[in-house]
Phi, psi and omega in degrees: 000321180293322180294320178297319179295320179294317179297317179297317179297318179295321178295317179295318178295322178295317178294321177294320177295321178294317178295319178296319178295322180293321182276325188252345183290138179269102184255007182285144176270154179288133180293136180220135178280134180241130175239121182242123179291141180241130180260121178259128178261088184279342181286337183288337185259014180294133178086344180271136179286145178294150180294139180285141178287140179293140180259149179283133179284140178285142180294137180269143177292153181296140183284328178248136183292161179292150180296146182291145178281136178264143177290144178296145181289145178287154179293142178096343179273153183254027180288000000 
């Protein structure tokens, strides 16, 4: 019985420590500027036309008209 109580206390302390570390621990990395050289192979594209930029399609009008609005029914009618 005493061993079970010790195990429960240790589990509760471990969970409390984990929760405290999650809330209070500083896990942010230091900001660092990275510069990576990029090699462009411009000779491979000689003679080839540049790719055309995609154009936005114009919106098309709806093929079927919107349903007609009905006038509100008068009071006393059972329509």
